[in-house]
N, CA, C and O atoms as a GROMACS GRO file, in nm:
protein
  580
    1MET      N    1  -2.267   1.551   2.278
    1MET     CA    2  -2.119   1.575   2.336
    1MET      C    3  -2.034   1.599   2.201
    1MET      O    4  -2.015   1.511   2.117
    2LYS      N    5  -1.986   1.729   2.191
    2LYS     CA    6  -1.889   1.752   2.095
    2LYS      C    7  -1.754   1.732   2.075
    2LYS      O    8  -1.688   1.804   2.151
    3THR      N    9  -1.680   1.655   1.996
    3THR     CA   10  -1.559   1.628   2.000
    3THR      C   11  -1.492   1.702   1.905
    3THR      O   12  -1.543   1.725   1.796
    4SER      N   13  -1.378   1.742   1.937
    4SER     CA   14  -1.321   1.812   1.846
    4SER      C   15  -1.193   1.760   1.812
    4SER      O   16  -1.120   1.724   1.904
    5SER      N   17  -1.158   1.752   1.708
    5SER     CA   18  -1.014   1.694   1.647
    5SER      C   19  -0.973   1.762   1.518
    5SER      O   20  -1.053   1.812   1.438
    6LEU      N   21  -0.830   1.759   1.505
    6LEU     CA   22  -0.762   1.843   1.392
    6LEU      C   23  -0.757   1.748   1.292
    6LEU      O   24  -0.694   1.644   1.313
    7LEU      N   25  -0.816   1.768   1.180
    7LEU     CA   26  -0.807   1.655   1.049
    7LEU      C   27  -0.688   1.744   0.985
    7LEU      O   28  -0.688   1.867   0.979
    8LEU      N   29  -0.604   1.674   0.947
    8LEU     CA   30  -0.486   1.734   0.861
    8LEU      C   31  -0.464   1.619   0.749
    8LEU      O   32  -0.433   1.502   0.770
    9THR      N   33  -0.488   1.683   0.625
    9THR     CA   34  -0.497   1.590   0.503
    9THR      C   35  -0.392   1.661   0.392
    9THR      O   36  -0.400   1.775   0.345
   10ILE      N   37  -0.294   1.564   0.368
   10ILE     CA   38  -0.184   1.593   0.288
   10ILE      C   39  -0.180   1.507   0.176
   10ILE      O   40  -0.181   1.385   0.190
   11THR      N   41  -0.176   1.560   0.069
   11THR     CA   42  -0.160   1.474  -0.069
   11THR      C   43  -0.041   1.495  -0.118
   11THR      O   44  -0.001   1.609  -0.141
   12ALA      N   45   0.031   1.385  -0.142
   12ALA     CA   46   0.183   1.426  -0.200
   12ALA      C   47   0.221   1.328  -0.299
   12ALA      O   48   0.191   1.209  -0.287
   13LEU      N   49   0.289   1.378  -0.398
   13LEU     CA   50   0.334   1.264  -0.500
   13LEU      C   51   0.499   1.268  -0.483
   13LEU      O   52   0.578   1.350  -0.528
   14PHE      N   53   0.526   1.141  -0.397
   14PHE     CA   54   0.660   1.136  -0.365
   14PHE      C   55   0.774   1.113  -0.499
   14PHE      O   56   0.758   1.019  -0.577
   15THR      N   57   0.855   1.180  -0.510
   15THR     CA   58   0.949   1.160  -0.612
   15THR      C   59   1.102   1.110  -0.560
   15THR      O   60   1.151   1.135  -0.450
   16SER      N   61   1.143   1.058  -0.637
   16SER     CA   62   1.283   0.990  -0.607
   16SER      C   63   1.387   1.103  -0.554
   16SER      O   64   1.480   1.087  -0.476
   17THR      N   65   1.347   1.218  -0.617
   17THR     CA   66   1.459   1.350  -0.562
   17THR      C   67   1.417   1.412  -0.472
   17THR      O   68   1.495   1.490  -0.417
   18SER      N   69   1.275   1.401  -0.423
   18SER     CA   70   1.261   1.491  -0.283
   18SER      C   71   1.232   1.398  -0.192
   18SER      O   72   1.190   1.454  -0.091
   19LEU      N   73   1.235   1.270  -0.179
   19LEU     CA   74   1.234   1.176  -0.064
   19LEU      C   75   1.340   1.076  -0.048
   19LEU      O   76   1.318   0.983   0.030
   20ALA      N   77   1.456   1.082  -0.116
   20ALA     CA   78   1.568   0.980  -0.148
   20ALA      C   79   1.616   1.008  -0.007
   20ALA      O   80   1.629   1.116   0.051
   21LEU      N   81   1.643   0.865   0.042
   21LEU     CA   82   1.675   0.859   0.174
   21LEU      C   83   1.817   0.735   0.160
   21LEU      O   84   1.812   0.623   0.110
   22PRO      N   85   1.912   0.791   0.212
   22PRO     CA   86   2.039   0.700   0.204
   22PRO      C   87   1.958   0.554   0.270
   22PRO      O   88   1.871   0.554   0.357
   23SER      N   89   2.015   0.439   0.202
   23SER     CA   90   1.963   0.310   0.261
   23SER      C   91   2.098   0.218   0.266
   23SER      O   92   2.185   0.225   0.180
   24PRO      N   93   2.103   0.121   0.389
   24PRO     CA   94   2.205   0.038   0.416
   24PRO      C   95   2.228  -0.042   0.292
   24PRO      O   96   2.137  -0.074   0.216
   25SER      N   97   2.353  -0.072   0.273
   25SER     CA   98   2.397  -0.190   0.138
   25SER      C   99   2.319  -0.324   0.137
   25SER      O  100   2.286  -0.387   0.037
   26SER      N  101   2.291  -0.360   0.287
   26SER     CA  102   2.222  -0.505   0.326
   26SER      C  103   2.083  -0.518   0.264
   26SER      O  104   2.054  -0.634   0.233
   27THR      N  105   1.987  -0.422   0.237
   27THR     CA  106   1.872  -0.402   0.208
   27THR      C  107   1.847  -0.412   0.049
   27THR      O  108   1.935  -0.378  -0.030
   28SER      N  109   1.727  -0.459   0.009
   28SER     CA  110   1.702  -0.442  -0.147
   28SER      C  111   1.596  -0.349  -0.158
   28SER      O  112   1.546  -0.349  -0.270
   29TYR      N  113   1.547  -0.270  -0.080
   29TYR     CA  114   1.454  -0.170  -0.096
   29TYR      C  115   1.507  -0.064  -0.154
   29TYR      O  116   1.622  -0.027  -0.131
   30PRO      N  117   1.413   0.006  -0.249
   30PRO     CA  118   1.458   0.123  -0.314
   30PRO      C  119   1.466   0.258  -0.218
   30PRO      O  120   1.396   0.267  -0.118
   31THR      N  121   1.541   0.346  -0.252
   31THR     CA  122   1.535   0.472  -0.169
   31THR      C  123   1.418   0.564  -0.178
   31THR      O  124   1.401   0.658  -0.101
   32THR      N  125   1.341   0.533  -0.275
   32THR     CA  126   1.214   0.599  -0.287
   32THR      C  127   1.116   0.528  -0.209
   32THR      O  128   1.132   0.406  -0.194
   33SER      N  129   1.003   0.595  -0.150
   33SER     CA  130   0.906   0.550  -0.067
   33SER      C  131   0.791   0.447  -0.124
   33SER      O  132   0.684   0.486  -0.171
   34SER      N  133   0.825   0.326  -0.115
   34SER     CA  134   0.716   0.230  -0.216
   34SER      C  135   0.727   0.079  -0.082
   34SER      O  136   0.798   0.056   0.015
   35TRP      N  137   0.633   0.022  -0.138
   35TRP     CA  138   0.631  -0.112  -0.097
   35TRP      C  139   0.630  -0.235  -0.198
   35TRP      O  140   0.585  -0.230  -0.312
   36ARG      N  141   0.687  -0.347  -0.135
   36ARG     CA  142   0.728  -0.450  -0.198
   36ARG      C  143   0.637  -0.551  -0.227
   36ARG      O  144   0.611  -0.626  -0.133
   37VAL      N  145   0.576  -0.574  -0.348
   37VAL     CA  146   0.462  -0.688  -0.376
   37VAL      C  147   0.544  -0.765  -0.452
   37VAL      O  148   0.618  -0.731  -0.544
   38SER      N  149   0.512  -0.928  -0.381
   38SER     CA  150   0.570  -1.043  -0.413
   38SER      C  151   0.450  -1.150  -0.430
   38SER      O  152   0.339  -1.137  -0.378
   39ASN      N  153   0.490  -1.260  -0.512
   39ASN     CA  154   0.399  -1.345  -0.540
   39ASN      C  155   0.228  -1.320  -0.581
   39ASN      O  156   0.126  -1.385  -0.555
   40TYR      N  157   0.252  -1.201  -0.653
   40TYR     CA  158   0.090  -1.160  -0.679
   40TYR      C  159   0.043  -1.262  -0.793
   40TYR      O  160   0.109  -1.297  -0.891
   41THR      N  161  -0.098  -1.307  -0.754
   41THR     CA  162  -0.168  -1.379  -0.847
   41THR      C  163  -0.291  -1.339  -0.874
   41THR      O  164  -0.353  -1.303  -0.774
   42GLU      N  165  -0.352  -1.331  -0.984
   42GLU     CA  166  -0.503  -1.310  -1.006
   42GLU      C  167  -0.555  -1.390  -1.096
   42GLU      O  168  -0.498  -1.429  -1.198
   43GLY      N  169  -0.686  -1.420  -1.054
   43GLY     CA  170  -0.767  -1.495  -1.174
   43GLY      C  171  -0.926  -1.472  -1.163
   43GLY      O  172  -0.991  -1.467  -1.059
   44CYS      N  173  -0.967  -1.460  -1.282
   44CYS     CA  174  -1.084  -1.397  -1.312
   44CYS      C  175  -1.176  -1.513  -1.384
   44CYS      O  176  -1.139  -1.616  -1.440
   45SER      N  177  -1.303  -1.463  -1.364
   45SER     CA  178  -1.408  -1.556  -1.425
   45SER      C  179  -1.537  -1.451  -1.442
   45SER      O  180  -1.546  -1.348  -1.374
   46PRO      N  181  -1.632  -1.492  -1.540
   46PRO     CA  182  -1.733  -1.408  -1.537
   46PRO      C  183  -1.794  -1.340  -1.412
   46PRO      O  184  -1.876  -1.249  -1.426
   47GLY      N  185  -1.756  -1.384  -1.290
   47GLY     CA  186  -1.827  -1.361  -1.165
   47GLY      C  187  -1.747  -1.271  -1.088
   47GLY      O  188  -1.796  -1.209  -0.994
   48GLY      N  189  -1.614  -1.259  -1.126
   48GLY     CA  190  -1.532  -1.140  -1.064
   48GLY      C  191  -1.404  -1.203  -1.087
   48GLY      O  192  -1.391  -1.299  -1.163
   49CYS      N  193  -1.279  -1.131  -0.999
   49CYS     CA  194  -1.167  -1.159  -1.004
   49CYS      C  195  -1.133  -1.152  -0.860
   49CYS      O  196  -1.181  -1.069  -0.784
   50VAL      N  197  -1.033  -1.260  -0.822
   50VAL     CA  198  -0.962  -1.304  -0.692
   50VAL      C  199  -0.799  -1.254  -0.709
   50VAL      O  200  -0.749  -1.232  -0.819
   51TYR      N  201  -0.737  -1.242  -0.597
   51TYR     CA  202  -0.602  -1.199  -0.612
   51TYR      C  203  -0.553  -1.240  -0.464
   51TYR      O  204  -0.628  -1.250  -0.367
   52SER      N  205  -0.428  -1.259  -0.462
   52SER     CA  206  -0.358  -1.301  -0.367
   52SER      C  207  -0.208  -1.217  -0.380
   52SER      O  208  -0.175  -1.190  -0.495
   53PHE      N  209  -0.118  -1.174  -0.277
   53PHE     CA  210   0.000  -1.143  -0.263
   53PHE      C  211   0.044  -1.118  -0.165
   53PHE      O  212  -0.033  -1.082  -0.076
   54ASP      N  213   0.193  -1.128  -0.138
   54ASP     CA  214   0.256  -1.070  -0.013
   54ASP      C  215   0.295  -0.945  -0.042
   54ASP      O  216   0.322  -0.909  -0.157
   55ILE      N  217   0.303  -0.858   0.075
   55ILE     CA  218   0.356  -0.701   0.064
   55ILE      C  219   0.440  -0.694   0.175
   55ILE      O  220   0.414  -0.752   0.280
   56ALA      N  221   0.558  -0.610   0.154
   56ALA     CA  222   0.619  -0.580   0.259
   56ALA      C  223   0.690  -0.447   0.261
   56ALA      O  224   0.714  -0.394   0.153
   57SER      N  225   0.730  -0.383   0.385
   57SER     CA  226   0.805  -0.271   0.392
   57SER      C  227   0.890  -0.268   0.516
   57SER      O  228   0.849  -0.325   0.617
   58PRO      N  229   1.005  -0.206   0.516
   58PRO     CA  230   1.086  -0.185   0.608
   58PRO      C  231   1.024  -0.034   0.683
   58PRO      O  232   0.956   0.052   0.627
   59SER      N  233   1.067  -0.035   0.809
   59SER     CA  234   1.036   0.082   0.893
   59SER      C  235   1.080   0.227   0.799
   59SER      O  236   1.174   0.222   0.719
   60THR      N  237   1.026   0.311   0.815
   60THR     CA  238   1.104   0.437   0.734
   60THR      C  239   1.134   0.555   0.844
   60THR      O  240   1.069   0.578   0.947
   61PRO      N  241   1.216   0.604   0.809
   61PRO     CA  242   1.277   0.690   0.912
   61PRO      C  243   1.216   0.851   0.869
   61PRO      O  244   1.277   0.951   0.907
   62SER      N  245   1.124   0.858   0.808
   62SER     CA  246   1.055   0.988   0.770
   62SER      C  247   0.972   1.008   0.861
   62SER      O  248   0.938   0.920   0.940
   63SER      N  249   0.916   1.159   0.864
   63SER     CA  250   0.848   1.202   0.969
   63SER      C  251   0.722   1.131   1.011
   63SER      O  252   0.666   1.141   1.120
   64PHE      N  253   0.687   1.056   0.907
   64PHE     CA  254   0.573   0.971   0.934
   64PHE      C  255   0.586   0.830   1.023
   64PHE      O  256   0.495   0.759   1.065
   65LYS      N  257   0.685   0.820   1.032
   65LYS     CA  258   0.742   0.705   1.116
   65LYS      C  259   0.658   0.580   1.093
   65LYS      O  260   0.596   0.533   1.188
   66GLU      N  261   0.651   0.519   0.964
   66GLU     CA  262   0.573   0.406   0.917
   66GLU      C  263   0.642   0.296   0.960
   66GLU      O  264   0.753   0.262   0.919
   67PRO      N  265   0.558   0.226   1.063
   67PRO     CA  266   0.630   0.080   1.101
   67PRO      C  267   0.650  -0.041   1.016
   67PRO      O  268   0.554  -0.071   0.946
   68ALA      N  269   0.757  -0.118   1.007
   68ALA     CA  270   0.771  -0.247   0.931
   68ALA      C  271   0.635  -0.327   0.920
   68ALA      O  272   0.548  -0.338   1.006
   69PHE      N  273   0.638  -0.368   0.822
   69PHE     CA  274   0.548  -0.478   0.782
   69PHE      C  275   0.568  -0.584   0.717
   69PHE      O  276   0.640  -0.572   0.618
   70LEU      N  277   0.524  -0.702   0.744
   70LEU     CA  278   0.508  -0.813   0.592
   70LEU      C  279   0.359  -0.886   0.632
   70LEU      O  280   0.320  -0.912   0.746
   71THR      N  281   0.292  -0.909   0.507
   71THR     CA  282   0.175  -0.965   0.560
   71THR      C  283   0.118  -1.023   0.386
   71THR      O  284   0.173  -0.990   0.281
   72THR      N  285   0.017  -1.098   0.396
   72THR     CA  286  -0.045  -1.180   0.291
   72THR      C  287  -0.184  -1.092   0.278
   72THR      O  288  -0.254  -1.060   0.374
   73CYS      N  289  -0.206  -1.065   0.163
   73CYS     CA  290  -0.345  -1.003   0.133
   73CYS      C  291  -0.425  -1.126   0.029
   73CYS      O  292  -0.361  -1.200  -0.046
   74THR      N  293  -0.535  -1.128   0.039
   74THR     CA  294  -0.625  -1.193  -0.046
   74THR      C  295  -0.755  -1.150  -0.041
   74THR      O  296  -0.811  -1.130   0.067
   75GLY      N  297  -0.825  -1.129  -0.177
   75GLY     CA  298  -0.956  -1.051  -0.176
   75GLY      C  299  -1.021  -1.086  -0.309
   75GLY      O  300  -0.971  -1.160  -0.394
   76THR      N  301  -1.137  -1.023  -0.319
   76THR     CA  302  -1.188  -1.001  -0.477
   76THR      C  303  -1.224  -0.886  -0.508
   76THR      O  304  -1.255  -0.813  -0.414
   77ASN      N  305  -1.233  -0.839  -0.624
   77ASN     CA  306  -1.296  -0.727  -0.673
   77ASN      C  307  -1.435  -0.698  -0.666
   77ASN      O  308  -1.479  -0.584  -0.684
   78VAL      N  309  -1.511  -0.806  -0.637
   78VAL     CA  310  -1.673  -0.837  -0.613
   78VAL      C  311  -1.688  -0.749  -0.491
   78VAL      O  312  -1.780  -0.668  -0.496
   79ALA      N  313  -1.610  -0.750  -0.376
   79ALA     CA  314  -1.649  -0.681  -0.280
   79ALA      C  315  -1.661  -0.528  -0.293
   79ALA      O  316  -1.717  -0.463  -0.204
   80GLY      N  317  -1.607  -0.466  -0.407
   80GLY     CA  318  -1.610  -0.320  -0.438
   80GLY      C  319  -1.564  -0.229  -0.360
   80GLY      O  320  -1.594  -0.112  -0.387
   81HIS      N  321  -1.468  -0.259  -0.228
   81HIS     CA  322  -1.415  -0.179  -0.147
   81HIS      C  323  -1.286  -0.238  -0.112
   81HIS      O  324  -1.251  -0.348  -0.154
   82MET      N  325  -1.207  -0.152  -0.025
   82MET     CA  326  -1.070  -0.203   0.042
   82MET      C  327  -1.116  -0.308   0.133
   82MET      O  328  -1.220  -0.310   0.200
   83GLN      N  329  -1.009  -0.407   0.123
   83GLN     CA  330  -1.017  -0.522   0.224
   83GLN      C  331  -0.923  -0.559   0.313
   83GLN      O  332  -0.811  -0.560   0.262
   84PRO      N  333  -0.926  -0.592   0.432
   84PRO     CA  334  -0.800  -0.615   0.525
   84PRO      C  335  -0.727  -0.714   0.492
   84PRO      O  336  -0.791  -0.818   0.476
   85CYS      N  337  -0.597  -0.724   0.471
   85CYS     CA  338  -0.506  -0.831   0.470
   85CYS      C  339  -0.504  -0.916   0.613
   85CYS      O  340  -0.578  -0.890   0.708
   86GLN      N  341  -0.409  -1.016   0.609
   86GLN     CA  342  -0.390  -1.075   0.735
   86GLN      C  343  -0.355  -0.982   0.844
   86GLN      O  344  -0.408  -1.002   0.953
   87ASN      N  345  -0.261  -0.869   0.828
   87ASN     CA  346  -0.228  -0.750   0.922
   87ASN      C  347  -0.344  -0.660   0.885
   87ASN      O  348  -0.335  -0.602   0.777
   88PRO      N  349  -0.438  -0.643   0.951
   88PRO     CA  350  -0.559  -0.550   0.924
   88PRO      C  351  -0.500  -0.394   0.906
   88PRO      O  352  -0.582  -0.308   0.873
   89SER      N  353  -0.401  -0.368   0.922
   89SER     CA  354  -0.346  -0.242   0.923
   89SER      C  355  -0.328  -0.222   0.803
   89SER      O  356  -0.305  -0.104   0.779
   90ILE      N  357  -0.329  -0.310   0.688
   90ILE     CA  358  -0.301  -0.301   0.564
   90ILE      C  359  -0.415  -0.330   0.476
   90ILE      O  360  -0.454  -0.446   0.495
   91THR      N  361  -0.479  -0.273   0.392
   91THR     CA  362  -0.568  -0.310   0.309
   91THR      C  363  -0.555  -0.268   0.141
   91THR      O  364  -0.498  -0.173   0.088
   92ALA      N  365  -0.620  -0.362   0.093
   92ALA     CA  366  -0.600  -0.388  -0.053
   92ALA      C  367  -0.723  -0.408  -0.128
   92ALA      O  368  -0.818  -0.474  -0.086
   93ASN      N  369  -0.719  -0.344  -0.253
   93ASN     CA  370  -0.829  -0.374  -0.349
   93ASN      C  371  -0.750  -0.396  -0.511
   93ASN      O  372  -0.651  -0.329  -0.541
   94SER      N  373  -0.799  -0.479  -0.588
   94SER     CA  374  -0.750  -0.493  -0.714
   94SER      C  375  -0.863  -0.462  -0.837
   94SER      O  376  -0.956  -0.541  -0.851
   95LEU      N  377  -0.854  -0.359  -0.915
   95LEU     CA  378  -0.948  -0.325  -0.984
   95LEU      C  379  -0.911  -0.360  -1.134
   95LEU      O  380  -0.812  -0.313  -1.190
   96PRO      N  381  -0.999  -0.446  -1.193
   96PRO     CA  382  -0.937  -0.503  -1.335
   96PRO      C  383  -0.988  -0.408  -1.450
   96PRO      O  384  -1.080  -0.326  -1.446
   97GLY      N  385  -0.912  -0.437  -1.544
   97GLY     CA  386  -0.952  -0.344  -1.660
   97GLY      C  387  -0.891  -0.420  -1.775
   97GLY      O  388  -0.817  -0.518  -1.760
   98PRO      N  389  -0.930  -0.362  -1.900
   98PRO     CA  390  -0.885  -0.462  -2.035
   98PRO      C  391  -0.734  -0.475  -2.026
   98PRO      O  392  -0.663  -0.378  -2.052
   99GLY      N  393  -0.683  -0.591  -1.988
   99GLY     CA  394  -0.545  -0.623  -1.995
   99GLY      C  395  -0.477  -0.583  -1.903
   99GLY      O  396  -0.356  -0.603  -1.909
  100LYS      N  397  -0.520  -0.532  -1.818
  100LYS     CA  398  -0.454  -0.466  -1.698
  100LYS      C  399  -0.550  -0.477  -1.576
  100LYS      O  400  -0.670  -0.502  -1.582
  101PHE      N  401  -0.472  -0.452  -1.459
  101PHE     CA  402  -0.521  -0.440  -1.333
  101PHE      C  403  -0.463  -0.317  -1.264
  101PHE      O  404  -0.361  -0.264  -1.307
  102THR      N  405  -0.544  -0.260  -1.130
  102THR     CA  406  -0.480  -0.155  -1.093
  102THR      C  407  -0.501  -0.221  -0.935
  102THR      O  408  -0.609  -0.267  -0.899
  103LEU      N  409  -0.384  -0.218  -0.851
  103LEU     CA  410  -0.376  -0.275  -0.729
  103LEU      C  411  -0.355  -0.134  -0.671
  103LEU      O  412  -0.285  -0.044  -0.717
  104VAL      N  413  -0.441  -0.134  -0.546
  104VAL     CA  414  -0.441  -0.003  -0.460
  104VAL      C  415  -0.426  -0.052  -0.324
  104VAL      O  416  -0.492  -0.147  -0.283
  105ILE      N  417  -0.345   0.005  -0.256
  105ILE     CA  418  -0.292  -0.024  -0.116
  105ILE      C  419  -0.301   0.093  -0.009
  105ILE      O  420  -0.266   0.208  -0.032
  106GLN      N  421  -0.348   0.052   0.103
  106GLN     CA  422  -0.333   0.160   0.210
  106GLN      C  423  -0.282   0.092   0.344
  106GLN      O  424  -0.315  -0.021   0.380
  107HIS      N  425  -0.208   0.166   0.402
  107HIS     CA  426  -0.152   0.148   0.555
  107HIS      C  427  -0.192   0.250   0.650
  107HIS      O  428  -0.159   0.369   0.643
  108GLU      N  429  -0.269   0.194   0.743
  108GLU     CA  430  -0.310   0.263   0.857
  108GLU      C  431  -0.222   0.252   0.995
  108GLU      O  432  -0.195   0.138   1.031
  109TRP      N  433  -0.184   0.338   1.058
  109TRP     CA  434  -0.123   0.315   1.183
  109TRP      C  435  -0.110   0.443   1.260
  109TRP      O  436  -0.092   0.552   1.204
  110THR      N  437  -0.121   0.425   1.415
  110THR     CA  438  -0.115   0.541   1.498
  110THR      C  439   0.027   0.546   1.556
  110THR      O  440   0.077   0.436   1.578
  111THR      N  441   0.106   0.662   1.587
  111THR     CA  442   0.197   0.676   1.646
  111THR      C  443   0.183   0.691   1.780
  111THR      O  444   0.070   0.692   1.829
  112GLU      N  445   0.309   0.704   1.867
  112GLU     CA  446   0.313   0.715   2.012
  112GLU      C  447   0.248   0.845   2.042
  112GLU      O  448   0.165   0.845   2.133
  113ASP      N  449   0.272   0.944   1.986
  113ASP     CA  450   0.192   1.064   1.988
  113ASP      C  451   0.046   1.081   1.966
  113ASP      O  452  -0.009   1.189   1.990
  114GLY      N  453  -0.023   0.972   1.919
  114GLY     CA  454  -0.164   0.991   1.878
  114GLY      C  455  -0.188   1.018   1.752
  114GLY      O  456  -0.307   1.031   1.727
  115VAL      N  457  -0.098   1.033   1.642
  115VAL     CA  458  -0.130   1.084   1.529
  115VAL      C  459  -0.155   0.952   1.456
  115VAL      O  460  -0.078   0.856   1.467
  116THR      N  461  -0.266   0.949   1.381
  116THR     CA  462  -0.300   0.825   1.273
  116THR      C  463  -0.307   0.878   1.146
  116THR      O  464  -0.378   0.971   1.107
  117TYR      N  465  -0.205   0.794   1.068
  117TYR     CA  466  -0.181   0.840   0.936
  117TYR      C  467  -0.240   0.716   0.840
  117TYR      O  468  -0.266   0.602   0.880
  118PHE      N  469  -0.253   0.756   0.728
  118PHE     CA  470  -0.333   0.670   0.612
  118PHE      C  471  -0.228   0.715   0.507
  118PHE      O  472  -0.215   0.830   0.466
  119LEU      N  473  -0.153   0.602   0.468
  119LEU     CA  474  -0.072   0.616   0.371
  119LEU      C  475  -0.110   0.519   0.246
  119LEU      O  476  -0.126   0.400   0.275
  120GLY      N  477  -0.126   0.556   0.120
  120GLY     CA  478  -0.159   0.487   0.001
  120GLY      C  479  -0.097   0.501  -0.114
  120GLY      O  480  -0.015   0.587  -0.145
  121GLY      N  481  -0.149   0.397  -0.186
  121GLY     CA  482  -0.049   0.401  -0.337
  121GLY      C  483  -0.135   0.300  -0.421
  121GLY      O  484  -0.228   0.234  -0.375
  122ASN      N  485  -0.093   0.296  -0.543
  122ASN     CA  486  -0.138   0.225  -0.639
  122ASN      C  487  -0.054   0.191  -0.732
  122ASN      O  488   0.045   0.263  -0.740
  123ARG      N  489  -0.063   0.092  -0.813
  123ARG     CA  490   0.000   0.047  -0.922
  123ARG      C  491  -0.068  -0.043  -1.050
  123ARG      O  492  -0.125  -0.149  -1.024
  124THR      N  493  -0.058  -0.002  -1.169
  124THR     CA  494  -0.134  -0.077  -1.256
  124THR      C  495  -0.040  -0.151  -1.346
  124THR      O  496   0.049  -0.092  -1.408
  125VAL      N  497  -0.061  -0.276  -1.354
  125VAL     CA  498  -0.015  -0.376  -1.403
  125VAL      C  499  -0.051  -0.470  -1.515
  125VAL      O  500  -0.171  -0.495  -1.524
  126GLU      N  501   0.015  -0.515  -1.586
  126GLU     CA  502  -0.037  -0.604  -1.714
  126GLU      C  503  -0.090  -0.739  -1.665
  126GLU      O  504  -0.026  -0.806  -1.584
  127ILE      N  505  -0.225  -0.783  -1.721
  127ILE     CA  506  -0.251  -0.906  -1.668
  127ILE      C  507  -0.154  -1.012  -1.712
  127ILE      O  508  -0.087  -0.996  -1.814
  128GLY      N  509  -0.144  -1.127  -1.635
  128GLY     CA  510  -0.062  -1.250  -1.700
  128GLY      C  511   0.110  -1.241  -1.656
  128GLY      O  512   0.168  -1.139  -1.619
  129GLY      N  513   0.166  -1.368  -1.672
  129GLY     CA  514   0.301  -1.378  -1.626
  129GLY      C  515   0.335  -1.386  -1.457
  129GLY      O  516   0.427  -1.340  -1.390
  130TYR      N  517   0.195  -1.483  -1.418
  130TYR     CA  518   0.191  -1.500  -1.257
  130TYR      C  519   0.316  -1.608  -1.220
  130TYR      O  520   0.356  -1.690  -1.302
  131PRO      N  521   0.369  -1.594  -1.089
  131PRO     CA  522   0.336  -1.481  -0.995
  131PRO      C  523   0.438  -1.365  -1.039
  131PRO      O  524   0.554  -1.372  -1.082
  132LYS      N  525   0.361  -1.264  -1.015
  132LYS     CA  526   0.436  -1.118  -1.054
  132LYS      C  527   0.497  -1.055  -0.922
  132LYS      O  528   0.438  -1.066  -0.815
  133GLY      N  529   0.613  -0.990  -0.934
  133GLY     CA  530   0.648  -0.897  -0.820
  133GLY      C  531   0.705  -0.765  -0.881
  133GLY      O  532   0.774  -0.755  -0.983
  134PHE      N  533   0.650  -0.646  -0.778
  134PHE     CA  534   0.650  -0.524  -0.836
  134PHE      C  535   0.667  -0.424  -0.713
  134PHE      O  536   0.654  -0.472  -0.601
  135LEU      N  537   0.694  -0.302  -0.724
  135LEU     CA  538   0.686  -0.209  -0.612
  135LEU      C  539   0.565  -0.114  -0.633
  135LEU      O  540   0.540  -0.075  -0.747
  136VAL      N  541   0.496  -0.078  -0.540
  136VAL     CA  542   0.399   0.019  -0.532
  136VAL      C  543   0.436   0.169  -0.462
  136VAL      O  544   0.446   0.191  -0.342
  137GLU      N  545   0.450   0.240  -0.545
  137GLU     CA  546   0.482   0.385  -0.486
  137GLU      C  547   0.394   0.443  -0.398
  137GLU      O  548   0.277   0.419  -0.430
  138GLN      N  549   0.409   0.527  -0.275
  138GLN     CA  550   0.336   0.543  -0.196
  138GLN      C  551   0.314   0.719  -0.263
  138GLN      O  552   0.397   0.807  -0.286
  139THR      N  553   0.176   0.715  -0.277
  139THR     CA  554   0.135   0.863  -0.355
  139THR      C  555   0.056   0.958  -0.259
  139THR      O  556   0.035   1.077  -0.282
  140GLN      N  557   0.019   0.897  -0.163
  140GLN     CA  558  -0.092   0.986  -0.066
  140GLN      C  559  -0.089   0.958   0.071
  140GLN      O  560  -0.079   0.842   0.111
  141VAL      N  561  -0.097   1.061   0.152
  141VAL     CA  562  -0.098   1.028   0.290
  141VAL      C  563  -0.187   1.158   0.344
  141VAL      O  564  -0.186   1.273   0.300
  142SER      N  565  -0.255   1.108   0.442
  142SER     CA  566  -0.350   1.173   0.533
  142SER      C  567  -0.307   1.159   0.677
  142SER      O  568  -0.222   1.076   0.709
  143ALA      N  569  -0.369   1.244   0.769
  143ALA     CA  570  -0.324   1.201   0.921
  143ALA      C  571  -0.422   1.284   1.014
  143ALA      O  572  -0.436   1.406   0.997
  144ILE      N  573  -0.487   1.218   1.108
  144ILE     CA  574  -0.580   1.270   1.219
  144ILE      C  575  -0.494   1.288   1.315
  144ILE      O  576  -0.413   1.199   1.340
  145ALA      N  577  -0.493   1.412   1.389
  145ALA     CA  578  -0.424   1.430   1.521
  145ALA      C  579  -0.518   1.472   1.635
  145ALA      O  580  -0.474   1.490   1.749
   0.00000   0.00000   0.00000
């Protein structure tokens, strides 16, 4: 059986000038598209690194209709792939490097009209000073309709 589906892939670098949206004064989220990471900790041994953090995002009024979320993520770089957070629509991986790590995040969801979005971003941060809090800018989006 042959199944046809439209695969739409868009890669975009979001900048504060291209996607600046007004935000209510009661929110502490920036006007650019990003996720807020808090309580980030990471520990490494010769066998690998383990990480834990909270991540949150309000719903976005963009055409992607990204739903709001708040979840906790834990994992290890030994797995070698994206790992689901407590909310499995969010996946993460931490890639260690000399004196730094790169946190990679992906959010997957399906809209009411049947479009599945994959929104991704990453942030490189210096090791130490835990727990850390920082923003991860959304830099890639793809969709399947």
